[in-house]
C-alpha positions in Angstrom: -14.7 -0.7 1.7 -11.9 -2.6 3.1 -10.2 -4.6 0.3 -6.7 -5.4 -0.8 -7.3 -4.5 -4.4 -5.4 -1.6 -6.0 -7.6 1.4 -6.9 -6.8 3.4 -9.9 -6.7 6.9 -11.2 -6.1 7.9 -14.9 -4.0 10.8 -16.1 -5.7 14.1 -16.7 -5.7 15.2 -20.3 -2.6 17.2 -21.0 -0.8 17.8 -24.3 1.6 15.0 -24.9 5.3 15.8 -25.3 8.2 13.4 -25.7 10.6 15.7 -23.9 11.2 15.9 -20.2 13.3 18.2 -18.1 15.1 18.2 -14.8 14.2 20.5 -12.0 16.8 23.0 -13.0 15.5 23.1 -16.5 11.9 23.8 -15.6 12.1 27.4 -14.5 8.8 28.7 -13.1 7.1 25.3 -13.1 7.8 24.0 -9.6 9.7 26.3 -7.3 9.8 27.6 -3.8 9.4 31.1 -2.3 11.5 32.6 0.5 9.6 33.5 3.7 7.6 36.6 3.4 4.8 37.5 5.9 2.4 38.9 3.3 1.8 35.4 1.9 -0.4 32.8 3.5 1.3 29.7 4.9 -0.2 26.5 3.7 2.1 23.9 5.1 5.6 23.5 6.4 8.1 20.7 6.1 11.7 19.7 5.8 11.0 18.8 2.2 10.3 20.7 -0.9 6.9 21.3 -2.4 5.2 20.7 -5.7 3.2 24.0 -6.0 3.8 26.6 -8.6 4.6 29.8 -6.7 5.0 33.4 -7.8 7.5 35.5 -5.9 10.3 37.9 -6.7 12.8 35.6 -5.1 12.5 32.0 -6.3 14.7 29.0 -5.4 14.6 26.2 -8.0 13.9 22.6 -6.9 17.4 21.3 -7.8 19.4 23.6 -5.5 16.8 23.3 -2.7 16.7 19.6 -2.9 20.5 19.5 -2.5 20.2 21.6 0.6 17.4 19.4 2.0 19.4 16.2 1.4 22.3 17.7 3.5 19.9 18.5 6.3 17.8 15.4 6.1 19.5 12.4 4.3 17.0 10.4 2.3 15.9 6.9 3.1 18.5 4.2 2.7 18.7 1.6 0.0 16.1 -1.2 -0.1 18.5 -3.8 1.0 17.8 -4.4 4.6 21.2 -2.9 5.6 19.6 -0.2 7.8 16.3 -1.3 9.3 15.7 2.1 10.9 15.0 3.7 7.5 12.1 2.7 5.4 12.2 3.8 1.7 8.9 5.0 0.3 7.8 4.3 -3.2 4.6 5.6 -4.9 2.5 3.6 -7.3 1.9 5.2 -10.7 -1.5 5.2 -12.4 -2.7 1.9 -13.9 -2.8 3.5 -17.4 0.8 4.9 -17.2 1.4 3.2 -20.6 -1.3 3.5 -23.2 -3.0 0.8 -25.2 -0.8 1.9 -28.1 2.3 1.1 -26.0 3.4 4.7 -25.4 4.0 6.6 -22.2 0.8 8.3 -21.1 0.9 12.1 -20.6 4.7 12.4 -20.3 4.6 16.1 -19.4 2.4 15.4 -16.4 4.5 12.4 -15.5 7.7 14.5 -15.6 6.3 17.1 -13.3 5.0 14.5 -10.9 8.3 12.7 -10.7 10.0 16.0 -10.0 7.6 16.7 -7.1 8.1 13.1 -5.7 11.8 13.5 -5.8 11.7 16.8 -4.0 9.6 15.1 -1.3 12.3 12.5 -0.6 10.4 9.6 -2.1 12.8 6.7 -3.1 11.0 5.8 -6.3 7.9 4.7 -8.1 6.1 1.4 -8.9 4.5 0.6 -12.3 2.6 -2.3 -13.7 4.1 -3.9 -16.8 0.8 -5.3 -18.3 1.0 -8.6 -20.1 -2.1 -7.4 -22.0 -0.1 -4.4 -23.4 3.4 -5.7 -23.8 2.6 -9.0 -25.6 -0.8 -8.0 -27.2 0.4 -8.3 -30.8 1.0 -12.0 -30.7 3.0 -14.7 -28.9 6.6 -13.7 -28.2 6.0 -10.2 -29.8 6.9 -7.8 -27.0 6.7 -4.0 -27.0 8.5 -2.4 -24.1 8.9 1.1 -25.6 6.5 3.0 -23.3 8.2 1.4 -20.3 11.7 2.2 -21.6 10.7 5.9 -21.9 9.4 5.8 -18.3 12.6 4.2 -17.0 14.7 6.8 -18.6 12.5 9.6 -17.2 12.8 8.0 -13.7 16.5 7.7 -14.1 16.8 11.4 -15.2 15.2 12.4 -11.9 17.4 10.3 -9.8 14.6 8.0 -8.7 14.3 4.2 -8.6 11.5 2.0 -10.0 9.7 -1.2 -9.0 8.2 -3.0 -12.0 5.4 -5.4 -11.6 5.1 -8.4 -13.9 1.3 -8.1 -14.2 0.0 -11.3 -15.7 -3.6 -10.4 -14.7 -6.4 -8.3 -16.2 -6.8 -4.7 -15.2 -10.5 -3.7 -14.8 -13.4 -4.9 -12.8 -11.9 -4.5 -9.4 -12.2 -1.8 -6.8 -11.2 1.6 -8.2 -10.2 0.3 -11.6 -10.9 3.2 -14.0 -9.3 1.6 -17.0 -9.5 -1.7 -18.7 -6.5 -3.8 -19.8 -7.6 -7.3 -20.6 -5.3 -10.3 -21.2 -3.6 -10.3 -24.6 -6.1 -10.8 -27.5 -4.5 -14.0 -28.6 -4.9 -15.4 -25.1 -8.5 -14.4 -25.0 -9.0 -16.3 -28.3 -7.7 -19.4 -26.7 -10.0 -18.9 -23.7 -13.0 -18.5 -26.0 -12.1 -21.9 -27.5 -11.5 -23.5 -24.1 -13.3 -21.6 -21.3 -11.8 -24.0 -18.7 -8.5 -22.0 -19.0 -9.8 -19.6 -16.4 -11.0 -19.9 -12.8 -14.6 -21.1 -12.4 -16.9 -21.1 -9.4 -19.4 -23.7 -8.3 -22.2 -22.2 -10.4 -20.0 -22.3 -13.5 -19.3 -18.6 -13.6 -15.9 -17.9 -15.4 -13.4 -15.3 -14.3 -11.2 -14.0 -17.1 -8.9 -12.1 -14.8 -6.1 -14.7 -14.7 -5.3 -18.1 -16.2 -6.3 -21.0 -13.9 -3.3 -22.5 -12.1 -4.9 -25.9 -12.9 -3.3 -25.7 -16.4 0.1 -24.4 -15.3 1.8 -27.4 -16.9 -0.4 -27.8 -19.9 0.6 -26.5 -23.3 -2.6 -24.6 -23.8 -1.3 -21.2 -25.0 -0.4 -21.9 -28.6 2.2 -24.6 -27.7 3.4 -23.1 -24.5 2.3 -23.6 -20.9 1.3 -20.6 -18.8 4.5 -20.9 -16.8 6.5 -20.9 -20.0 4.6 -17.8 -21.2 5.3 -16.0 -17.9 8.9 -17.1 -18.0 9.4 -15.8 -21.6 7.8 -12.5 -20.7 10.2 -12.0 -17.7 13.2 -13.0 -19.8 12.2 -10.5 -22.4 12.0 -7.8 -19.8 15.4 -8.7 -18.4 17.0 -8.6 -21.8 15.4 -5.2 -22.7 16.4 -3.6 -19.4 19.6 -5.4 -18.7 21.6 -2.1 -18.4 19.1 -0.7 -15.9 18.5 -3.7 -13.5 19.8 -3.5 -10.0 20.2 -0.8 -7.4 20.7 2.0 -9.8 17.2 2.2 -11.5 15.1 -0.9 -11.7 15.6 -1.9 -8.1 12.8 -4.4 -7.7 10.8 -6.8 -9.9 7.5 -7.8 -8.4 6.3 -11.1 -9.8 2.5 -11.3 -10.4 1.0 -14.7 -9.3 -2.7 -14.2 -9.5 -5.6 -11.7 -9.6 -4.5 -8.2 -8.8 -0.9 -9.5 -9.0 -1.5 -11.3 -5.7 -0.8 -15.0 -4.8 -4.5 -16.0 -4.4 -7.6 -17.2 -6.1 -10.2 -14.7 -7.4 -12.6 -15.6 -4.6 -14.1 -12.2 -4.1 -14.8 -10.8 -7.6 -16.6 -7.4 -7.3 -16.4 -6.4 -11.0 -19.1 -8.9 -12.2 -21.4 -8.0 -9.3 -21.1 -11.5 -7.7 -19.4 -10.4 -4.5 -19.6 -7.4 -2.1 -17.8 -6.8 1.2 -17.7 -8.5 3.6 -18.9 -11.7 2.0 -17.0 -14.9 2.5 -16.4 -15.5 -1.2 -16.4 -18.8 -3.0 -13.9 -21.6 -3.8 -12.6 -21.3 -7.4 -11.9 -25.0 -8.2 -14.4 -25.9 -10.8 -12.6 -25.7 -14.2 -11.8 -29.1 -15.6 -8.1 -28.8 -14.8 -8.7 -28.1 -11.1 -11.3 -30.8 -10.9 -8.8 -33.3 -12.3 -6.2 -32.3 -9.8 -8.8 -32.7 -7.0 -9.7 -36.2 -8.2 -6.1 -37.2 -8.3 -5.4 -35.9 -4.8 -8.5 -37.7 -3.4 -7.5 -41.0 -5.0 -4.0 -40.6 -3.6 -5.5 -40.0 -0.1 -7.5 -43.2 -0.4 -10.8 -41.4 -0.5 -11.9 -41.1 -4.2 -15.3 -39.8 -3.2 -13.7 -36.7 -1.8 -12.6 -35.8 -5.4 -16.1 -35.9 -7.0 -16.7 -32.2 -6.4 -15.8 -29.3 -4.1 -17.6 -28.7 -0.8 -21.4 -28.7 -1.0 -22.0 -26.7 2.1 -19.6 -23.7 1.6 -22.3 -21.2 0.8 -22.3 -18.3 -1.6 -20.2 -15.2 -2.2 -22.1 -12.8 0.2 -22.9 -15.1 3.1 -21.3 -15.0 6.5 -19.5 -18.0 8.0 -22.3 -18.9 10.4 -24.7 -19.1 7.4 -22.9 -22.1 6.0 -22.3 -25.7 7.1 -18.7 -25.5 6.0 -17.4 -22.3 7.7 -19.5 -22.1 10.9 -17.9 -22.5 14.3 -17.9 -26.3 14.3 -18.2 -26.7 10.6 -16.9 -29.0 7.9 -13.7 -27.0 7.6 -12.5 -28.7 10.8 -13.4 -32.3 9.8 -11.1 -34.8 8.1 -12.6 -34.1 4.7 -12.5 -30.3 5.2 -8.8 -30.5 6.2 -8.1 -32.6 3.1 -9.8 -30.2 0.8 -8.2 -27.1 2.3 -4.8 -28.6 2.3 -5.1 -29.5 -1.4 -6.6 -26.1 -2.4 -3.9 -24.1 -0.6 -1.0 -26.4 -1.5 -1.5 -26.1 -5.3 -1.7 -22.3 -4.9 1.6 -22.4 -3.0 3.0 -24.7 -5.8 1.8 -22.2 -8.4 3.7 -19.4 -6.7 6.8 -21.6 -6.3 6.8 -22.5 -10.0 6.7 -18.8 -11.0 9.2 -17.6 -8.4 11.6 -20.4 -9.3 11.5 -19.2 -12.9 11.9 -15.6 -11.9 14.9 -16.4 -9.6 16.7 -18.1 -12.5 16.0 -15.2 -14.9 17.0 -12.3 -12.6 19.8 -14.0 -10.6 22.9 -11.9 -10.9 21.2 -8.8 -12.2 21.1 -7.0 -8.8 17.4 -6.6 -8.9 15.3 -7.7 -5.9 12.4 -10.0 -6.4 9.1 -9.6 -4.5 5.7 -11.1 -4.5 2.4 -9.9 -3.2 0.0 -11.5 -0.7 -3.5 -10.1 -0.1 -4.6 -8.7 3.2 -7.9 -10.4 3.7 -8.9 -9.2 7.1 -12.6 -9.7 7.2 -13.9 -12.7 9.3 -10.4 -12.9 10.7 -11.8 -13.1 14.2 -13.8 -16.2 13.5 -12.5 -19.7 13.9 -12.5 -20.7 10.3 -11.3 -17.4 8.7 -13.7 -18.2 5.8 -12.7 -15.3 3.5 -9.0 -16.3 3.7 -9.8 -20.0 3.0 -11.7 -19.3 -0.2 -8.8 -17.2 -1.4 -6.4 -20.1 -0.8 -4.8 -19.1 2.5 -5.2 -22.1 4.9 -5.2 -19.9 7.9 -7.6 -20.8 10.8 -7.7 -20.5 14.6 -5.7 -23.7 14.7 -3.3 -23.3 11.8 -0.9 -20.6 10.6 -1.5 -20.2 6.9 1.1 -17.5 6.3 4.2 -19.2 7.6 4.3 -21.7 4.6 4.0 -18.8 2.2 6.7 -16.8 3.9 9.0 -19.9 3.9 8.4 -20.4 0.2 9.3 -16.8 -0.5 12.4 -17.1 1.7 13.5 -20.2 -0.2 13.8 -18.1 -3.4 15.0 -14.9 -1.7 11.8 -13.0 -2.4 10.4 -10.1 -0.4 6.9 -10.6 0.8 4.8 -7.6 0.0 1.7 -7.3 2.2 -1.3 -5.0 2.0 -3.7 -3.3 4.5 -0.8 -1.7 6.4 -2.8 1.5 7.0 -6.0 -0.1 8.5 -7.1 -0.2 12.1 -9.5 -2.6 13.7 -11.7 0.1 15.0 -12.3 1.5 11.6 -14.0 -1.7 10.4 -17.7 -2.8 10.7 -18.3 -4.7 13.9 -20.3 -7.5 12.3 -17.6 -8.5 9.8 -15.1 -9.8 12.4 -12.3 -7.8 10.9 -8.8 -7.5 12.3 -6.3 -5.9 9.9 -4.0 -5.2 12.8 -4.1 -8.8 14.0 -3.5 -10.1 10.4 -0.6 -7.7 9.8 1.0 -8.8 13.1 0.6 -12.5 12.2 2.3 -11.9 8.8 5.1 -9.9 10.5 5.8 -12.8 12.8 5.7 -15.3 9.9 8.2 -13.4 7.8 10.5 -13.0 10.8 10.3 -16.8 11.5 10.9 -17.6 7.9 13.8 -15.1 7.5 12.4 -13.2 4.6 12.0 -9.5 4.1 8.6 -7.8 4.5 7.4 -4.8 2.5 4.0 -3.1 2.7 1.3 -1.3 0.9 -1.8 0.5 1.8 -4.9 -1.3 0.5 -7.1 1.7 -0.2 -6.4 5.3 -1.1 -5.8 7.2 2.2 -4.5 10.7 2.7 -5.2 11.2 6.4 -2.8 11.3 9.3 -4.4 8.3 11.0 -3.6 6.1 8.1 0.0 7.3 7.8 0.3 6.9 11.6 -0.8 3.3 11.4 1.8 2.6 8.7 4.5 4.2 10.8 3.5 2.0 13.7 3.6 -1.2 11.7 6.8 -0.3 10.0 9.0 -1.0 13.0 10.4 -4.3 14.1 9.4 -4.0 17.7 7.3 -7.2 17.2 7.9 -9.3 14.2 9.6 -8.1 11.0 9.9 -4.4 10.3 9.3 -3.1 6.8 12.1 -3.1 4.3 10.1 -0.7 2.1 6.6 0.8 1.7 4.8 1.5 -1.5 2.0 4.1 -1.4 -1.2 3.8 -3.4 -1.5 5.8 -5.6 -0.2 8.9 -7.6 -3.2 11.0 -8.5 -4.5 14.5 -8.4 -5.8 14.2 -4.8 -2.3 13.5 -3.5 -1.2 17.0 -4.6 -4.0 18.8 -2.8 -2.5 21.1 -0.2 -3.3 19.2 3.0 -2.8 15.8 1.4 0.7 16.7 0.1 1.7 18.1 3.5 0.7 14.8 5.2 2.6 12.9 2.5 5.9 14.7 2.8 5.7 14.5 6.6 5.1 10.7 6.3 8.1 10.3 3.9 10.3 12.1 6.3 9.1 10.1 9.3 9.7 6.8 7.5 13.2 7.9 6.6 13.8 8.6 10.3 12.9 5.0 11.3 9.1 5.4 11.7 9.2 8.3 14.2 5.8 10.0 14.2 6.8 13.6 14.4 4.7 16.6 13.3 6.2 19.2 11.1 8.0 22.0 12.8 6.4 25.4 13.1 9.4 27.4 12.0 12.7 27.4 10.2 14.6 29.5 12.7 17.1 26.8 13.4 17.9 26.1 9.7 16.7 22.5 10.1 13.3 22.7 8.4 12.3 23.9 5.0 8.9 25.1 4.0 6.6 23.4 1.5 5.7 26.9 0.3 3.5 29.9 0.2 0.6 29.9 -2.1 -0.4 32.7 -4.4 -4.1 31.9 -5.2 -4.0 32.8 -8.8 -1.3 30.2 -9.4 -3.0 27.2 -7.8 -4.9 26.2 -10.8 -1.8 26.5 -13.0 0.0 24.3 -10.5 -2.6 21.5 -10.8 -2.7 21.8 -14.6 1.0 21.0 -14.8 1.4 18.5 -11.9 -1.7 16.5 -11.3 -2.3 13.1 -12.7 
């Protein structure tokens, strides 16, 4: 699969504990052996490891990390001051905070953060779910699980990116847990189903509130924009002492499904869509219909506002199967241009409304703001770019749809976070017209022209050198914007498997050295490289029991 949706991994079942320790306090949990030929070498690096090792001469993480930092300084701050260094963050599991509002498996989290710190990772990213924080009723917020996490991250000397997640978790690629919108919001949706996006056949999508009602007081006396604003203000007030470069370095503002500024045009969870279908327009709730009618009347063609396109096909069709998206289709007519301009412009306005509110709330706190744009790379090589159009990105062979988005982000000082940084064209199915590399390059040029920072993510879970190498290649500013930061998807048990961990620490080091793709050294004879470790087989399972999430 080649999607932009975040996949998920839940924590393994470990006994909960409210306490956490630093590396120096956890003796015998995560440590490193001195070189001894009788042990088997698993991997070598200039960073520390996360494996539990048994040896008569053990060096604890804390002291070794200090030595490593002197030899290989960690990546610089996420402020664009040194473009040659790209800080790496790691996404935490989607269920990092439980439905009860507590930190999930704190013992496993503590060990994982320790390992990430030893690898030179800058920090972590976590979703602050609207459906968890405000689930007990309007304006009743519970941040306690997140507060515990922030303190744990602070204790380990890491930083954190927090996502204001106003969307549902569950039903997308890899989602292994379910976090719906707040119950009181779902009650309002049950009374008024038009509050959520709707496709041409009348199918409702409860993942995110329709932007058509952004200015309507439909959520118990508040508009959706007011609800999002109040949520962000509550977060700012609760974490005022932690915002800024010290701990909560970045706040990513959710603006749509999966936190991305887009329409839910390719919903996999309900079985409607599968890759590489073109998707469908999501403009059939009564609020979107009213907006379309008003736009058509203003354009002097009221008939254009009667309904959406009649020839745009269905979710799993290809562009040439439809009258709208085919090579010389309706998309390139006067009517098609009107519709696509309206459909994309109100999405852009939705993003502007939320980012303007976020800018006012977080101004002066020292925290960066970012927003996420989806990497919809299938059918990119066609003239119409059908899958991008249904998602709300008016990007075609004749029009740059990402420059207006980048300019809007730049207006509010917001970092543009883009996905699919790890993908190569040659890995994609030939019949789908995919070009993730071409798409990433276009976005790099758009952010450079707009003067806004570009950050990146991988779209799918990858652990192989080829994926890391592609990220390294796209991280530089040789052509278009370089990356100001990269967030890796996702912390889970596979990441800590021996080969996967070796590739990860090598990648982090390479990103800290300006995207140089260097293999790990074979020896430590010059005192410039430290080993990940030597593995004693009987301790491997014990290691995973403590560390893996």
